[in-house]
C-alpha positions in Angstrom: -16.0 20.3 30.2 -13.3 18.9 27.9 -9.8 20.2 27.8 -10.3 22.8 25.2 -7.1 24.7 26.1 -5.0 21.7 25.1 -6.6 21.5 21.7 -6.5 25.3 21.3 -2.8 25.3 22.2 -2.1 22.7 19.4 -4.1 25.0 17.0 -2.1 28.1 17.9 1.2 26.4 17.6 0.6 24.2 14.5 -1.7 26.4 12.5 -1.3 30.0 13.6 2.4 29.6 14.5 2.1 32.3 17.2 5.0 33.4 19.4 5.6 32.0 22.9 4.3 35.2 24.5 1.2 35.3 22.4 0.6 31.6 23.2 0.9 32.2 26.9 -1.5 35.2 26.8 -4.2 33.5 24.7 -4.2 30.4 26.8 -4.3 32.3 30.1 -7.2 34.5 28.9 -9.1 31.5 27.6 -8.6 29.5 30.8 -10.0 32.5 32.8 -13.0 32.6 30.4 -13.7 28.9 30.7 -13.5 29.2 34.5 -16.1 32.0 34.3 -18.4 29.8 32.2 -18.1 27.0 34.8 -19.2 29.5 37.5 -22.2 30.4 35.3 -23.0 26.7 34.9 -22.5 26.8 31.1 -21.6 23.3 30.1 -20.0 24.0 26.7 -18.5 27.2 25.2 -20.6 26.5 22.1 -23.6 27.4 24.2 -22.4 31.0 24.9 -24.2 34.0 23.4 -23.2 37.7 23.1 -25.1 38.6 26.3 -22.9 36.2 28.3 -19.8 37.8 26.7 -21.0 41.2 28.0 -21.4 39.6 31.4 -17.8 38.4 31.2 -16.6 41.9 30.3 -18.5 43.3 33.2 -16.7 40.8 35.4 -13.3 41.9 34.1 -14.3 45.6 34.6 -15.4 44.8 38.2 -11.9 43.3 38.8 -10.5 46.6 37.7 -8.8 45.2 34.7 -7.4 47.9 32.3 -9.0 48.6 28.9 -5.9 47.1 27.3 -6.3 43.9 29.3 -10.0 43.6 28.5 -9.3 44.2 24.8 -6.7 41.5 24.8 -9.0 39.1 26.5 -11.7 39.7 23.9 -9.2 39.2 21.1 -8.1 35.9 22.7 -11.7 34.7 23.1 -12.5 35.7 19.5 -9.6 33.6 18.2 -10.7 30.7 20.5 -14.1 30.7 18.9 -12.7 30.8 15.4 -10.9 27.6 16.4 -14.1 26.1 17.8 -16.1 26.9 14.7 -13.4 25.6 12.4 -13.6 22.3 14.3 -17.4 22.0 14.5 -17.5 22.7 18.3 -19.4 26.0 18.0 -21.7 27.6 15.4 -21.4 31.3 16.3 -18.6 33.5 17.6 -20.2 35.5 20.6 -17.2 37.8 20.7 -17.3 38.7 17.0 -19.4 41.9 17.4 -18.1 43.0 20.7 -16.9 46.6 20.4 -14.6 48.2 23.0 -13.0 51.6 23.3 -10.0 51.9 21.2 -6.9 51.6 23.4 -4.1 54.0 22.6 -0.9 52.1 22.0 1.6 52.6 24.8 5.0 53.5 23.5 7.8 51.1 24.6 10.3 52.0 27.3 13.8 53.0 26.0 17.2 53.2 27.7 19.5 56.0 26.9 23.0 55.4 25.6 24.4 56.0 29.1 21.9 53.7 30.7 22.8 50.9 28.2 26.5 51.4 29.1 25.7 51.3 32.8 23.6 48.1 32.4 26.2 46.3 30.3 28.9 47.1 32.8 27.2 45.4 35.7 28.1 41.7 35.1 31.6 40.7 36.4 33.2 38.8 33.4 35.9 37.3 35.7 33.1 35.0 37.2 31.4 32.3 35.3 27.9 33.7 35.8 29.0 37.3 35.0 30.9 36.1 31.9 27.7 34.4 30.6 25.5 37.3 31.5 27.8 39.9 29.9 27.7 37.8 26.7 23.9 37.6 26.7 23.3 41.3 27.4 25.9 42.4 24.8 24.4 40.0 22.2 20.9 41.1 22.8 21.7 44.8 22.4 24.0 44.1 19.5 21.3 42.3 17.5 17.9 43.4 18.8 16.6 39.8 18.9 13.8 38.7 21.1 14.6 37.1 24.4 12.9 33.9 23.2 15.2 33.9 20.2 18.2 34.5 22.4 17.6 31.5 24.6 16.8 29.3 21.6 20.2 30.0 20.0 22.6 27.2 19.4 26.4 27.5 19.2 26.3 27.1 15.5 24.1 30.2 15.1 26.9 32.6 16.0 29.7 33.1 13.5 32.2 35.0 15.6 34.8 35.1 12.9 32.4 36.9 10.5 30.7 38.8 13.3 27.2 37.6 12.3 24.3 36.0 14.1 21.9 33.7 12.4 18.4 33.9 13.9 16.0 31.3 12.5 12.3 30.5 13.0 9.7 28.4 11.3 8.7 31.4 9.2 12.1 32.9 8.1 15.8 33.2 8.8 17.7 36.5 9.2 21.3 37.3 9.6 22.3 40.3 11.9 25.8 41.8 12.3 27.4 41.8 15.8 29.6 44.6 17.0 33.1 43.8 18.1 32.5 44.2 21.9 29.7 41.6 21.7 31.8 39.2 19.6 34.5 39.5 22.2 32.1 38.9 25.1 30.5 35.8 23.4 33.9 34.4 22.4 35.1 34.8 26.0 32.0 33.0 27.3 32.3 30.1 24.8 36.0 29.7 25.4 36.2 29.9 29.2 32.8 29.2 30.6 30.3 27.3 28.5 32.0 23.9 28.5 32.4 24.1 32.3 28.7 24.5 33.0 27.2 22.6 30.1 25.4 19.4 31.1 24.5 16.5 28.7 20.9 17.9 28.7 22.3 21.2 27.4 22.9 19.9 23.9 24.0 22.6 21.5 22.4 25.4 23.5 24.5 28.6 23.4 23.4 29.9 26.7 22.6 27.6 29.7 21.7 28.1 33.3 24.2 27.2 36.0 22.9 23.7 36.0 24.0 23.3 32.4 20.5 23.2 30.8 19.2 25.6 28.2 18.3 28.9 29.8 14.6 29.8 29.9 13.0 33.2 29.0 11.9 33.5 32.6 15.4 32.9 33.9 16.8 35.5 31.5 14.1 38.0 32.5 15.2 37.7 36.2 18.9 38.2 35.1 18.0 41.5 33.3 15.9 42.7 36.2 18.6 42.0 38.7 21.3 43.9 36.8 18.9 46.9 36.2 18.3 47.1 40.0 22.1 46.7 40.6 22.7 49.6 38.2 20.2 51.8 40.0 18.1 52.2 36.8 14.6 53.2 37.9 12.8 52.6 34.6 10.8 49.4 34.3 13.1 47.2 32.3 12.5 43.8 30.6 14.6 42.0 28.0 12.4 43.6 25.3 13.6 47.0 26.5 17.0 46.2 25.0 15.3 45.3 21.7 13.4 48.6 21.6 16.6 50.5 22.5 18.5 48.8 19.7 15.9 49.8 17.2 15.6 53.4 18.3 19.3 54.0 18.6 19.8 52.7 15.1 17.1 55.0 13.8 18.4 57.9 15.8 21.8 57.4 14.1 20.5 57.3 10.5 19.5 53.7 9.8 16.7 53.1 7.3 13.4 51.9 8.7 13.3 49.1 6.2 16.7 47.8 7.4 15.6 47.9 11.0 12.4 46.0 10.1 14.5 43.2 8.6 16.9 43.0 11.5 14.0 42.9 14.0 12.2 40.3 12.0 8.9 42.3 11.7 6.6 40.9 9.0 4.8 44.2 8.7 6.7 47.6 8.6 3.9 49.1 10.6 5.3 47.3 13.7 8.6 49.1 13.1 7.1 52.5 12.6 6.4 52.9 16.3 10.1 53.8 16.6 9.5 56.8 14.4 6.9 58.1 16.9 9.4 57.4 19.7 12.1 59.3 17.9 9.8 62.2 17.3 8.9 62.3 21.0 12.6 62.1 21.9 13.5 65.1 19.7 10.6 67.1 21.2 11.8 66.4 24.6 15.4 67.4 23.7 14.1 70.5 22.0 11.9 71.6 24.9 14.7 71.0 27.5 17.6 72.5 25.5 16.3 75.3 23.2 16.7 78.6 25.1 13.4 80.0 23.8 11.5 76.8 24.5 12.8 76.7 28.0 11.8 80.3 28.6 
């Protein structure tokens, strides 16, 4: 079987312009599906029909995959077949008519203001690593950017004098204010640490690993997880948790949803509206725990 994943990857990057996370998920799902076809002695994905798709779903169910995971797999395979049809490698999309139970969207995890302060206080800025980590955590919470956007930043993207971050992608560019404490942390890192750890391979990268090369998303994820454990925060935290917390805390303190949408870089405001549901849930929780009649 030819290397369909390589061609599909080029399609996702060059024509669909998907995010790094979406690219990883789609390719992983399609690789598993192609392995299943090989087990079933199906030579080409263009030979697959809807009955074989149902067999694959039964396989995933037997592996105790969640409804959300199975739904994502079907979406990935459906996109894969759109690519095959577009390039003359398949005539029909066997996943087109597959109907699954609607998966209720899980609301994202949020840190309280106290938990944010606790997390941000963990890095030791007197050490090179701590100084860098403090700058990254402060900047992420200050701007709500994605972790992939954070590690892609170059020095020129941060205007410390104006207190503004420029976040650019192939689709758009947005400018986000940076609060004073984050400006101070990033300035301290650039002035004292970055030049000491930067290698020739680091180029203009704002944040590098301790070998001087541009930091990866995986590397940053481990940093966040380490500080969360150090802080004794029991919630499941990822870099995206700081992005969610940024959005909810702005909304909680009176920011307009449209402004939050622009800062987060959401193309569709429906993606931002999840924070309204989160805010409503938060207010219900506060009401039920604090109102004397509700507690009674």
